[in-house]
C-alpha positions as CSV (number, residue, x, y, z in Angstrom):
1,X,19.2,-0.6,11.9
2,X,15.6,-1.7,11.6
3,X,13.9,-2.9,8.5
4,X,13.3,-0.1,6.0
5,X,9.5,-0.2,6.1
6,X,9.2,-0.5,9.9
7,X,6.4,1.9,11.0
8,X,4.6,1.8,7.7
9,X,1.0,0.3,8.0
10,X,-0.8,-1.3,5.1
11,X,-4.5,-2.2,4.9
12,X,-4.5,-5.1,2.5
13,X,-7.9,-5.8,1.0
14,X,-6.6,-8.1,-1.7
15,X,-7.3,-11.8,-2.1
16,X,-5.9,-14.8,-4.1
17,X,-2.3,-14.3,-5.2
18,X,-1.3,-11.1,-7.0
19,X,-2.2,-8.6,-4.3
20,X,-1.3,-10.8,-1.3
21,X,2.1,-11.6,-2.9
22,X,2.8,-7.9,-3.2
23,X,1.7,-7.3,0.3
24,X,3.9,-10.1,1.6
25,X,7.0,-8.4,-0.1
26,X,6.2,-5.2,1.8
27,X,5.7,-7.2,5.0
28,X,9.1,-8.8,4.5
29,X,10.5,-5.3,4.4
30,X,9.1,-4.5,7.8
31,X,5.6,-3.0,7.0
32,X,2.7,-3.9,9.3
33,X,0.2,-5.5,7.0
34,X,-3.3,-5.8,8.2
35,X,-5.1,-8.3,5.9
36,X,-8.8,-7.3,5.9
37,X,-10.9,-10.3,5.0
38,X,-14.6,-10.9,4.5
39,X,-16.5,-12.7,7.2
40,X,-17.0,-16.4,6.7
41,X,-14.3,-18.0,4.6
42,X,-12.0,-15.0,4.4
43,X,-9.6,-14.8,1.5
44,X,-10.8,-17.5,-0.9
45,X,-7.2,-18.8,-1.3
46,X,-7.6,-20.2,2.3
47,X,-9.7,-23.0,0.8
48,X,-7.6,-23.8,-2.3
49,X,-6.8,-27.6,-2.6
50,X,-5.1,-30.0,-2.7
51,X,-2.8,-29.6,0.4
52,X,-3.8,-28.5,3.9
53,X,-2.0,-28.4,7.2
54,X,-4.4,-28.4,10.2
55,X,-6.9,-26.4,8.2
56,X,-4.4,-24.1,6.5
57,X,-4.2,-24.3,2.7
58,X,-0.7,-24.7,1.5
59,X,-1.6,-22.3,-1.3
60,X,-2.5,-19.6,1.3
61,X,0.6,-20.3,3.3
62,X,2.8,-19.5,0.3
63,X,2.3,-15.8,0.3
64,X,0.7,-14.6,3.5
65,X,3.4,-14.4,6.1
66,X,4.1,-11.3,8.1
67,X,0.4,-10.3,8.1
68,X,-2.3,-9.8,10.7
69,X,-5.9,-10.9,9.9
70,X,-8.9,-8.7,10.6
71,X,-12.3,-9.8,9.5
72,X,-14.5,-6.9,8.6
73,X,-17.9,-6.5,7.0
74,X,-17.3,-3.5,4.7
75,X,-21.0,-3.5,3.6
76,X,-22.1,-2.6,7.1
77,X,-22.1,1.1,8.3
78,X,-20.1,0.1,11.4
79,X,-17.6,-2.0,9.4
80,X,-17.1,1.0,7.1
81,X,-16.6,3.3,10.1
82,X,-13.9,1.0,11.5
83,X,-12.2,0.9,8.1
84,X,-11.9,4.6,8.0
85,X,-10.6,4.7,11.6
86,X,-7.9,2.4,10.3
87,X,-7.2,4.6,7.3
88,X,-6.5,7.5,9.6
89,X,-3.7,5.5,11.2
90,X,-2.4,3.8,8.0
91,X,-0.1,4.7,5.1
92,X,-1.4,2.5,2.3
93,X,-4.6,0.8,1.2
94,X,-4.0,-2.0,-1.2
95,X,-6.7,-3.9,-3.1
96,X,-7.3,-6.1,-6.1
97,X,-11.0,-5.6,-6.5
98,X,-12.5,-5.2,-9.9
99,X,-12.9,-1.5,-10.9
100,X,-15.8,0.2,-9.3
101,X,-16.1,-2.1,-6.3
102,X,-14.4,0.3,-3.8
103,X,-16.5,3.1,-5.2
104,X,-19.7,1.1,-4.6
105,X,-18.6,0.3,-1.1
106,X,-17.8,4.0,-0.5
107,X,-14.1,3.2,0.5
108,X,-12.4,4.4,-2.7
109,X,-9.3,6.6,-2.8
110,X,-11.3,9.9,-2.8
111,X,-13.2,8.8,0.4
112,X,-9.9,7.7,2.1
113,X,-8.2,10.9,1.2
114,X,-10.8,12.9,3.0
115,X,-9.9,11.3,6.3
116,X,-6.2,11.0,5.6
117,X,-4.6,13.2,2.9
118,X,-1.3,11.3,3.2
119,X,-2.9,7.9,2.3
120,X,-1.5,6.0,-0.7
121,X,-4.0,3.8,-2.5
122,X,-3.0,1.1,-4.8
123,X,-5.6,-0.8,-6.9
124,X,-4.4,-3.8,-8.8
125,X,-6.8,-5.2,-11.5
126,X,-6.7,-7.2,-14.7
127,X,-7.1,-4.3,-17.1
128,X,-6.8,-1.2,-15.0
129,X,-9.4,1.4,-13.9
130,X,-10.2,2.7,-17.4
131,X,-10.4,1.4,-21.0
132,X,-12.8,-0.8,-22.9
133,X,-12.0,-3.9,-20.8
134,X,-12.0,-2.4,-17.3
135,X,-15.1,-4.4,-16.2
136,X,-14.0,-7.7,-17.6
137,X,-12.9,-10.4,-15.1
138,X,-9.3,-11.5,-15.5
139,X,-7.1,-14.0,-13.7
140,X,-3.5,-15.1,-14.3
141,X,-4.1,-17.3,-17.4
142,X,-6.2,-14.7,-19.1
143,X,-3.5,-12.1,-18.6
144,X,-0.8,-14.4,-19.8
145,X,-2.8,-15.2,-22.9
146,X,-3.6,-11.6,-23.7
147,X,-0.1,-10.3,-22.9
148,X,1.4,-12.0,-25.9
149,X,4.2,-14.0,-24.2
150,X,2.1,-17.1,-23.9
151,X,2.0,-17.4,-27.7
152,X,5.7,-17.9,-27.9
153,X,6.2,-20.0,-24.8
154,X,6.6,-23.7,-25.3
155,X,8.3,-26.0,-27.8
156,X,8.6,-25.2,-31.5
157,X,5.6,-26.2,-33.5
158,X,3.5,-26.9,-30.4
159,X,0.4,-25.2,-28.9
160,X,0.9,-22.2,-26.6
161,X,1.9,-23.0,-23.1
162,X,1.1,-21.3,-19.8
163,X,4.2,-20.3,-18.0
164,X,5.0,-22.6,-15.1
165,X,4.9,-19.7,-12.6
166,X,1.8,-17.5,-12.5
167,X,3.6,-14.5,-14.1
168,X,0.3,-12.7,-14.8
169,X,-0.3,-12.5,-11.1
170,X,3.3,-12.2,-9.9
171,X,4.3,-9.4,-12.2
172,X,1.2,-7.4,-11.1
173,X,2.3,-7.8,-7.5
174,X,5.9,-6.8,-8.2
175,X,4.9,-3.7,-10.2
176,X,2.4,-2.7,-7.5
177,X,5.2,-2.9,-4.9
178,X,7.4,-0.6,-7.0
179,X,4.6,1.9,-7.4
180,X,3.9,1.9,-3.7
181,X,7.5,2.4,-2.7
182,X,7.8,5.2,-5.3
183,X,4.7,6.9,-3.8
184,X,6.1,6.5,-0.3
185,X,9.3,8.2,-1.4
186,X,7.4,11.1,-3.1
187,X,5.2,11.5,-0.1
188,X,8.3,12.2,2.0
189,X,8.9,15.2,-0.2
190,X,5.3,16.4,-0.9
191,X,3.5,15.4,2.3
192,X,0.5,14.0,0.3
193,X,-0.5,10.6,-0.9
194,X,-1.8,9.5,-4.3
195,X,-3.7,6.8,-6.1
196,X,-1.9,4.1,-8.0
197,X,-3.6,2.2,-10.8
198,X,-1.9,-1.1,-11.8
199,X,-3.2,-3.2,-14.7
200,X,-1.9,-6.8,-14.8
201,X,-2.2,-6.6,-18.6
202,X,0.0,-3.5,-18.6
203,X,2.6,-5.3,-16.6
204,X,2.8,-8.2,-19.2
205,X,3.1,-5.7,-22.1
206,X,5.9,-3.9,-20.2
207,X,7.8,-7.3,-19.8
208,X,7.8,-7.9,-23.6
209,X,11.0,-5.7,-23.8
210,X,13.2,-6.7,-26.8
211,X,10.7,-9.2,-28.3
212,X,8.2,-6.4,-29.0
213,X,11.0,-4.2,-30.4
214,X,11.8,-7.0,-32.8
215,X,8.2,-6.8,-34.0
216,X,8.2,-3.0,-34.1
217,X,11.4,-2.8,-36.1
218,X,11.6,-6.1,-38.0
219,X,8.0,-7.1,-38.2
220,X,8.8,-10.5,-36.5
221,X,5.8,-12.1,-34.7
222,X,7.5,-14.6,-32.4
223,X,6.7,-18.3,-32.1
224,X,7.7,-20.9,-29.5
225,X,11.3,-21.9,-29.6
226,X,11.5,-24.0,-26.5
227,X,14.5,-23.1,-24.2
228,X,16.3,-21.4,-27.0
229,X,16.8,-17.6,-27.6
230,X,15.5,-15.4,-30.3
231,X,18.9,-13.9,-31.0
232,X,21.7,-15.6,-29.0
233,X,23.4,-18.9,-30.1
234,X,24.2,-21.0,-28.3
235,X,21.6,-20.4,-25.6
236,X,19.6,-23.5,-24.8
237,X,19.0,-26.5,-22.5
238,X,20.6,-29.7,-23.8
239,X,19.9,-33.3,-22.8
240,X,22.8,-35.1,-21.2
241,X,23.5,-38.9,-21.3
242,X,21.4,-39.5,-18.1
243,X,18.3,-37.8,-19.6
244,X,18.8,-34.7,-17.4
245,X,19.2,-31.3,-18.9
246,X,21.9,-28.6,-18.7
247,X,21.2,-25.0,-19.6
248,X,24.1,-23.0,-21.2
249,X,24.6,-19.4,-22.4
250,X,27.8,-19.0,-24.4
251,X,26.9,-16.1,-26.8
252,X,29.7,-13.7,-25.9
253,X,32.8,-14.6,-28.0
254,X,35.2,-15.5,-25.1
255,X,32.5,-17.7,-23.7
256,X,31.9,-19.3,-27.0
257,X,35.6,-20.2,-27.3
258,X,35.6,-21.7,-23.8
259,X,32.4,-23.6,-24.7
260,X,34.0,-25.2,-27.8
261,X,36.9,-26.4,-25.6
262,X,34.5,-27.7,-22.9
263,X,32.5,-29.9,-25.2
264,X,35.6,-31.3,-26.9
265,X,35.1,-29.5,-30.3
266,X,37.9,-26.9,-30.5
267,X,37.7,-27.0,-34.3
268,X,34.3,-25.1,-34.1
269,X,36.2,-22.0,-33.0
270,X,37.7,-21.5,-36.4
271,X,34.8,-22.9,-38.5
272,X,33.6,-20.1,-40.8
273,X,30.0,-21.2,-40.1
274,X,30.3,-20.3,-36.4
275,X,33.1,-17.8,-36.0
276,X,30.8,-14.8,-35.2
277,X,27.6,-14.2,-33.4
278,X,25.8,-13.5,-36.7
279,X,27.2,-16.7,-38.3
280,X,26.2,-18.8,-35.3
281,X,22.7,-17.4,-35.5
282,X,22.4,-18.1,-39.2
283,X,23.6,-21.6,-38.9
284,X,22.1,-22.5,-35.5
285,X,20.1,-25.6,-36.6
286,X,23.3,-27.4,-37.8
287,X,25.3,-26.1,-34.8
288,X,22.6,-27.3,-32.4
289,X,22.7,-30.8,-33.9
290,X,26.4,-31.0,-33.3
291,X,26.0,-29.8,-29.7
292,X,23.1,-32.2,-29.0
293,X,25.3,-35.1,-30.0
294,X,28.2,-33.9,-27.8
295,X,26.0,-33.6,-24.8
296,X,24.9,-37.2,-25.0
297,X,28.4,-38.3,-24.1
298,X,28.3,-37.3,-20.4
299,X,25.9,-37.0,-17.5
300,X,24.4,-33.7,-16.3
301,X,26.7,-33.6,-13.4
302,X,29.7,-34.5,-15.5
303,X,29.0,-31.6,-17.8
304,X,28.5,-29.2,-14.9
305,X,31.9,-30.1,-13.5
306,X,33.5,-29.3,-16.9
307,X,31.6,-26.1,-17.4
308,X,32.5,-24.8,-14.0
309,X,36.1,-25.5,-14.6
310,X,36.1,-23.8,-18.0
311,X,34.1,-20.8,-16.8
312,X,31.2,-21.4,-19.1
313,X,27.8,-20.1,-17.8
314,X,25.8,-23.2,-17.2
315,X,23.2,-24.6,-14.8
316,X,21.5,-27.8,-14.2
317,X,17.8,-27.8,-15.1
318,X,16.5,-28.6,-11.6
319,X,13.3,-30.2,-10.6
320,X,11.7,-28.2,-7.8
321,X,13.0,-30.5,-5.1
322,X,16.5,-30.1,-6.4
323,X,16.2,-26.3,-6.6
324,X,15.2,-25.9,-3.0
325,X,18.1,-28.1,-1.8
326,X,20.8,-26.4,-3.8
327,X,23.7,-25.3,-1.6
328,X,23.7,-21.8,-3.0
329,X,20.0,-21.4,-2.3
330,X,20.5,-22.7,1.2
331,X,23.6,-20.5,1.8
332,X,21.5,-17.4,0.8
333,X,18.8,-18.4,3.3
334,X,16.2,-18.6,0.6
335,X,14.6,-21.6,2.4
336,X,13.6,-20.8,5.9
337,X,11.7,-22.5,8.7
338,X,9.1,-20.8,10.8
339,X,7.2,-22.0,13.9
340,X,3.5,-21.7,13.1
341,X,1.2,-21.9,16.1
342,X,-1.3,-24.2,14.2
343,X,0.8,-25.9,11.5
344,X,4.0,-26.5,13.5
345,X,7.3,-26.1,11.8
346,X,6.9,-24.8,8.2
347,X,9.4,-24.3,5.5
348,X,8.9,-21.1,3.5
349,X,10.8,-19.2,0.9
350,X,13.2,-16.5,2.1
351,X,13.4,-12.8,1.4
352,X,15.5,-12.2,-1.7
353,X,16.2,-8.6,-0.8
354,X,19.5,-8.5,1.3
355,X,20.4,-5.2,2.8
356,X,23.6,-4.2,4.4
357,X,22.2,-1.9,7.1
358,X,18.9,-3.7,7.9
359,X,19.7,-6.6,10.1
360,X,16.3,-7.1,11.6
361,X,14.2,-9.8,10.0
362,X,10.4,-10.1,9.6
363,X,9.2,-13.7,9.6
364,X,5.9,-14.0,11.5
365,X,3.6,-16.9,10.7
366,X,0.6,-16.7,8.4
367,X,-2.5,-15.7,10.3
368,X,-5.6,-17.6,11.0
369,X,-8.8,-15.9,9.8
370,X,-9.6,-13.0,12.2
371,X,-6.7,-13.9,14.4
372,X,-5.9,-10.3,15.2
373,X,-9.4,-8.9,15.5
374,X,-9.0,-8.1,19.2
375,X,-5.4,-6.8,18.9
376,X,-6.2,-4.4,16.1
377,X,-9.5,-3.1,17.4
378,X,-8.4,-3.1,21.1
379,X,-4.8,-1.9,20.9
380,X,-4.8,0.1,17.7
381,X,-8.3,1.6,17.8
382,X,-9.0,1.5,21.6
383,X,-12.2,-0.7,21.5
384,X,-13.1,-2.3,24.8
385,X,-13.6,-6.1,25.1
386,X,-17.3,-5.5,25.4
387,X,-17.5,-3.4,22.3
388,X,-15.5,-6.0,20.3
389,X,-18.0,-8.7,21.5
390,X,-20.9,-6.5,20.3
391,X,-19.3,-6.2,16.9
392,X,-19.0,-9.9,16.6
393,X,-22.6,-10.4,17.7
394,X,-23.7,-7.9,15.0
395,X,-21.6,-9.7,12.3
396,X,-19.4,-6.6,11.8
397,X,-16.2,-8.5,12.5
């Protein structure tokens, strides 16, 4: 069986990370993604330092596979006409422009719907298409800061810390994909498309889950607690004898009992200070001191061997180089190698969505700027070579 989105065509107007990351997910699922880029430098992530491979930015390579690149001047009448020709033959228009940009260009959802009532439009922006902040610029760090979670990320008593992964961007891309897939499903029943408005700030608020419920119900404003947990004890990363860390989660009673045996302190099981989840939470500072001392008696790998044998949920705190070399990660094909026509052999992350009936894979290389101009205009829209050359001469493509 083919990939689930085979036959779906997406016009991706987005740049940087959030939108292109979402579009890559859809491309991994089989959609044809036409990345429409401005003339000149194209998506500005193409020039992001510090690493380049034969002119390709490593940053750009990270989230632009399974796409075709079309350069198009959307400010020109001819460029706009080509865009609408593509809309007629497409299913989704995806952008991360600031609110009002598509309207000013005359390519907003209402304009697209006139030429294709089945079109699904998804606009991803910092604050959404309405509200007092709609016109403010917003990038990942700004969204992390305003979403609340940054205020309680980091070590206790220290300044707020940006999450290591750009979760402001990534969450926006992930929620946008969910909205697009839901709209495709609804269109199968209704026959018509719709407009999707994704705010990156909305996405961060949605991710607050139980922490915001603690505030609503208990009035607790969270502060940084390092690798610990607001409720569960013991949940934390502990330093081993070799200076490396092990993360453990032994909150459930049977796991707590196994953990006590694993660290060589079976007496803790009956200790009245720790014999329930509530007691462990109340006495967590003293308990963590005991556990910290115990962890310094063995190396990280030594502890992992014991925890695996005892069935205690634990994992080594990997550096990135260790994470991408882990045998489980490799077994699940989450590190892949593709042949890039310019960059040569490239390692990339794999597709985490494994499906029993979709055996075909999508792993085409990241496109050069305007690489597919002739293919898209010639094969898809029927332009002659002479007409394409004229468009180039007139700075339309």
